[in-house]
Legacy VTK file of the C-alpha trace (Angstrom):
# vtk DataFile Version 3.0
C-alpha trace
ASCII
DATASET POLYDATA
POINTS 333 float
-21.905 -12.000 23.280
-18.774 -12.994 21.387
-16.115 -15.042 23.188
-13.339 -13.026 24.770
-10.748 -15.094 22.920
-11.581 -17.345 20.001
-9.296 -20.377 19.492
-7.230 -20.365 16.284
-8.794 -21.892 13.196
-7.836 -25.572 13.311
-10.014 -27.875 11.219
-9.307 -31.576 11.571
-8.853 -34.474 9.185
-10.396 -34.158 5.736
-11.581 -30.628 6.484
-8.019 -29.463 6.020
-8.644 -29.995 2.332
-9.249 -26.558 0.746
-11.809 -27.860 -1.750
-13.864 -29.520 0.997
-13.761 -26.242 2.926
-15.495 -24.566 0.000
-18.022 -27.362 -0.462
-18.984 -27.851 3.198
-19.380 -24.104 3.735
-22.130 -24.097 1.080
-24.044 -27.310 1.826
-27.846 -27.165 2.349
-27.694 -28.128 6.027
-25.349 -25.189 6.669
-27.728 -22.853 4.810
-30.577 -23.980 7.054
-28.471 -23.391 10.155
-27.267 -19.960 9.003
-30.775 -18.831 8.052
-32.056 -19.786 11.496
-29.306 -17.788 13.189
-29.850 -14.878 10.807
-33.601 -14.473 11.412
-33.324 -11.493 13.815
-31.029 -9.696 11.358
-33.226 -10.577 8.365
-36.400 -9.516 10.195
-34.845 -6.112 10.773
-33.586 -5.775 7.183
-34.955 -2.999 4.975
-33.990 -2.388 1.327
-32.046 0.706 0.329
-31.310 1.984 -3.171
-27.975 3.702 -2.855
-27.117 6.428 -5.331
-23.945 6.803 -7.368
-23.311 9.094 -10.318
-23.474 6.268 -12.842
-26.135 4.099 -11.271
-27.830 2.623 -8.237
-26.818 -0.218 -5.937
-29.196 -2.357 -3.896
-28.436 -2.890 -0.216
-30.198 -4.339 2.828
-29.911 -2.419 6.088
-30.501 -4.039 9.478
-30.477 -1.266 12.083
-30.027 -1.428 15.837
-32.420 0.461 18.089
-29.428 2.501 19.260
-28.679 4.557 16.145
-25.219 5.412 17.446
-23.985 1.860 16.952
-21.244 1.411 14.327
-22.392 0.545 10.817
-20.682 -2.452 9.198
-20.861 -2.588 5.400
-20.555 -6.162 4.102
-19.579 -6.843 0.492
-19.742 -10.247 -1.221
-17.427 -11.762 -3.838
-17.877 -12.075 -7.599
-21.228 -13.678 -8.507
-22.184 -13.748 -4.844
-24.793 -11.459 -3.324
-26.143 -9.973 -0.119
-27.678 -13.417 0.491
-24.470 -15.432 0.136
-24.055 -17.743 3.129
-20.747 -16.268 4.289
-22.285 -12.798 4.178
-25.450 -13.843 6.006
-23.428 -15.678 8.665
-21.214 -12.643 9.241
-24.144 -10.227 9.239
-26.024 -12.394 11.744
-23.021 -12.622 14.072
-22.386 -8.874 14.005
-26.039 -7.899 14.306
-26.445 -10.152 17.345
-23.344 -8.495 18.803
-24.964 -5.048 18.539
-23.752 -3.658 15.216
-25.950 -2.258 12.472
-25.189 -4.025 9.209
-25.554 -3.047 5.557
-25.352 -5.925 3.073
-24.391 -4.289 -0.211
-24.834 -5.799 -3.674
-22.420 -4.981 -6.435
-24.022 -3.967 -9.737
-25.751 -6.926 -11.452
-25.534 -9.084 -8.327
-28.429 -10.337 -6.254
-31.775 -8.990 -7.456
-30.328 -5.838 -9.017
-29.865 -6.553 -12.735
-32.727 -4.232 -13.657
-31.327 -1.167 -11.889
-28.614 -0.168 -14.371
-28.251 -0.571 -18.123
-24.471 -0.948 -18.313
-22.814 -4.154 -17.164
-20.883 -4.790 -13.994
-17.104 -4.912 -14.138
-14.524 -5.141 -11.390
-13.154 -1.616 -11.786
-16.354 0.100 -10.612
-14.883 1.036 -7.220
-15.975 4.676 -7.657
-19.584 3.500 -7.801
-19.228 1.453 -4.613
-17.506 4.361 -2.851
-20.291 6.769 -3.791
-22.949 4.298 -2.667
-21.295 3.930 0.756
-21.026 7.707 1.051
-24.752 7.932 0.299
-25.525 5.300 2.942
-23.346 6.995 5.547
-25.070 10.330 4.995
-28.628 8.966 4.932
-28.105 6.754 7.970
-26.124 9.447 9.796
-23.492 6.878 10.701
-20.515 8.328 12.537
-18.512 5.076 12.494
-18.404 2.924 9.347
-16.457 -0.308 8.938
-16.222 -2.306 5.713
-15.786 -6.078 5.486
-15.287 -7.655 2.071
-14.850 -11.232 0.886
-12.818 -12.252 -2.180
-13.490 -9.620 -4.879
-15.459 -7.719 -2.240
-12.294 -7.550 -0.138
-10.450 -6.095 -3.114
-13.218 -3.492 -3.481
-13.070 -2.674 0.240
-9.372 -1.854 0.066
-9.896 0.285 -3.037
-12.731 2.177 -1.340
-10.364 2.872 1.565
-7.786 4.189 -0.907
-10.292 6.296 -2.818
-12.111 7.838 0.163
-10.304 7.226 3.479
-12.591 9.682 5.235
-15.535 7.272 4.804
-14.163 4.309 6.763
-12.698 3.757 10.210
-11.614 0.137 9.611
-11.403 -2.360 6.755
-11.341 -6.163 6.963
-10.739 -8.239 3.828
-11.088 -12.035 3.717
-9.257 -13.813 0.890
-9.179 -10.621 -1.198
-8.135 -10.653 -4.837
-4.687 -9.079 -5.127
-3.496 -10.123 -8.602
-6.415 -10.556 -11.038
-4.170 -12.179 -13.704
-3.000 -14.763 -11.145
-6.565 -15.450 -10.012
-7.766 -15.826 -13.602
-4.906 -18.235 -14.282
-5.674 -20.205 -11.103
-9.297 -20.572 -12.186
-8.378 -21.629 -15.717
-5.706 -24.143 -14.730
-7.080 -25.368 -11.401
-9.832 -27.893 -10.664
-12.700 -27.839 -13.142
-15.145 -27.356 -10.248
-14.239 -23.690 -9.817
-14.121 -22.868 -13.509
-17.542 -24.434 -14.143
-19.041 -22.776 -11.074
-18.023 -19.267 -12.072
-18.786 -19.755 -15.766
-22.279 -21.019 -15.000
-22.984 -18.274 -12.472
-21.715 -15.571 -14.829
-23.692 -16.882 -17.799
-26.869 -17.015 -15.703
-26.248 -13.434 -14.619
-25.723 -12.290 -18.205
-28.939 -13.973 -19.311
-30.815 -12.135 -16.571
-29.219 -8.870 -17.635
-30.156 -9.445 -21.254
-33.747 -10.232 -20.267
-34.254 -6.909 -18.461
-32.167 -4.695 -20.770
-32.451 -6.189 -24.272
-32.348 -2.739 -25.860
-28.861 -2.105 -24.423
-27.376 -5.572 -24.220
-28.007 -7.067 -27.680
-24.761 -9.026 -27.982
-25.023 -12.815 -28.385
-21.421 -13.673 -29.339
-20.599 -14.188 -25.671
-22.621 -17.415 -25.751
-19.849 -18.993 -27.834
-17.076 -18.278 -25.312
-16.063 -21.403 -23.405
-13.493 -20.099 -20.919
-13.361 -17.379 -18.289
-10.453 -15.728 -20.085
-12.154 -15.574 -23.480
-15.434 -14.432 -21.954
-13.728 -11.726 -19.880
-11.724 -10.579 -22.893
-14.898 -10.342 -24.973
-16.673 -8.137 -22.455
-13.639 -5.947 -21.860
-13.423 -5.234 -25.592
-17.155 -4.745 -26.192
-18.521 -3.329 -22.939
-15.746 -1.285 -21.289
-13.368 1.505 -22.243
-10.249 -0.484 -21.312
-9.730 -1.826 -24.824
-7.753 -4.911 -23.820
-7.753 -7.521 -21.091
-4.384 -6.650 -19.550
-5.372 -3.021 -18.928
-8.642 -4.080 -17.354
-6.973 -6.577 -14.986
-4.389 -3.954 -14.031
-7.274 -1.657 -13.134
-8.068 -3.609 -9.976
-4.671 -5.085 -9.160
-3.533 -4.266 -5.622
0.074 -3.418 -6.325
2.560 -2.184 -3.729
2.538 1.217 -5.406
-1.222 1.440 -5.118
-1.442 0.240 -1.516
1.368 2.580 -0.436
-1.279 5.297 -0.076
-3.451 3.234 2.301
-4.141 5.066 5.569
-7.294 3.335 6.852
-6.376 0.547 9.302
-6.917 -2.631 7.280
-6.733 -6.276 8.326
-6.320 -8.845 5.537
-6.953 -12.531 6.272
-5.752 -15.118 3.747
-5.469 -18.899 3.614
-2.239 -20.510 2.480
-4.213 -23.231 0.700
-6.581 -20.872 -1.144
-7.047 -22.410 -4.620
-8.304 -19.121 -6.111
-6.096 -16.434 -4.531
-2.434 -17.590 -4.541
-1.077 -16.551 -1.139
2.404 -15.942 -2.521
1.325 -12.611 -4.009
0.329 -11.306 -0.599
3.587 -12.489 0.961
5.648 -10.830 -1.762
3.855 -7.516 -1.338
5.634 -4.648 0.357
2.904 -3.783 2.835
2.090 -0.277 4.071
1.990 0.460 7.791
-1.822 0.596 7.798
-2.173 -2.980 6.543
-1.999 -6.064 8.757
-1.671 -9.390 6.953
-2.799 -12.541 8.769
-2.116 -15.832 7.039
-3.829 -19.047 8.127
-2.631 -22.492 6.984
-6.125 -23.734 6.097
-9.482 -22.369 5.023
-9.607 -22.654 1.255
-11.331 -19.766 -0.478
-13.621 -18.072 2.067
-14.426 -21.423 3.687
-13.211 -21.452 7.303
-15.638 -24.051 8.642
-14.721 -26.022 11.749
-16.684 -29.237 11.303
-18.942 -31.226 8.975
-21.964 -29.448 10.434
-20.618 -26.293 8.798
-19.904 -24.384 12.012
-18.365 -21.121 10.873
-15.199 -19.653 12.356
-14.464 -16.569 10.279
-17.630 -14.671 11.236
-16.889 -15.074 14.951
-13.280 -14.065 14.417
-14.296 -10.947 12.497
-16.635 -10.031 15.346
-13.816 -10.417 17.843
-11.431 -8.311 15.757
-14.042 -5.647 15.226
-14.851 -5.368 18.907
-11.157 -5.065 19.806
-10.434 -2.492 17.087
-13.422 -0.227 17.783
-13.638 -0.411 21.595
-10.822 2.100 22.289
-12.254 4.747 19.942
-16.039 4.400 19.902
-17.873 6.365 22.582
-20.503 3.628 22.914
-18.468 0.419 22.489
-20.080 -2.938 21.850
LINES 1 334
333 0 1 2 3 4 5 6 7 8 9 10 11 12 13 14 15 16 17 18 19 20 21 22 23 24 25 26 27 28 29 30 31 32 33 34 35 36 37 38 39 40 41 42 43 44 45 46 47 48 49 50 51 52 53 54 55 56 57 58 59 60 61 62 63 64 65 66 67 68 69 70 71 72 73 74 75 76 77 78 79 80 81 82 83 84 85 86 87 88 89 90 91 92 93 94 95 96 97 98 99 100 101 102 103 104 105 106 107 108 109 110 111 112 113 114 115 116 117 118 119 120 121 122 123 124 125 126 127 128 129 130 131 132 133 134 135 136 137 138 139 140 141 142 143 144 145 146 147 148 149 150 151 152 153 154 155 156 157 158 159 160 161 162 163 164 165 166 167 168 169 170 171 172 173 174 175 176 177 178 179 180 181 182 183 184 185 186 187 188 189 190 191 192 193 194 195 196 197 198 199 200 201 202 203 204 205 206 207 208 209 210 211 212 213 214 215 216 217 218 219 220 221 222 223 224 225 226 227 228 229 230 231 232 233 234 235 236 237 238 239 240 241 242 243 244 245 246 247 248 249 250 251 252 253 254 255 256 257 258 259 260 261 262 263 264 265 266 267 268 269 270 271 272 273 274 275 276 277 278 279 280 281 282 283 284 285 286 287 288 289 290 291 292 293 294 295 296 297 298 299 300 301 302 303 304 305 306 307 308 309 310 311 312 313 314 315 316 317 318 319 320 321 322 323 324 325 326 327 328 329 330 331 332
């Protein structure tokens, strides 16, 4: 059972450093701890191939015995997967609390490169929406909540805009709001982040090329040495956007776009996030349906309390979810 009231996130000493938040949240000893806690959820997990008009998405569904329990769809960030530690930790917490969970992989993430010929890009929110609609119908879920991290949080808000009838609540942790600002932060910030994402993306592209050589013949991308040049190359050669600025605008969460948001949405950001500049969220004219919660520390999707890697955000999301759904769900958790 989740605590009735979780203390505010207050890391001490060196753990107030945003870069250490990111590092400690991914250390091997934390992975071991999270995997132990996640065993009941993982034992219950079954694969699902969710259908969209332009492809298939791989998801892992962990169901409760009571089929009337709310379904929580969890979506990772860019170059993460359904097995990312923050996703596993959140899924474990929510499953133990009585929710059914669906860990969804974006196209070309996790073990899904073989499923679709065309490459992933960040404007495929229609595909994610259709996959969630397929899951809701097949699982006969009457209450569906979506929780997204980083780029996954951006997707979650766009799904809510595209198909508000699908979701009862949205929670977004450190969601991308301004893709140009995030790209600039990655290019000009600490080398650690730039190298991490470049290496992960290149590995993903190699896997894609190995399973779809007949479609993905391009090798010029191997010469690109920055995220901007690599993104620009793929926008021009593998999308219909034509140029980088149009592509980035395609998943920007502008005030005009969010003005149509009707699904209750709770956005959690960290003031010290080195990837998502908080200023863009503070400058945004927010719609009534959106609640913005800003925390002074946490880095980018870190939110660990101690050097053992004890997570805070997953417990907080569980608390928020229980409070938000209890008044409306006929069988509250």
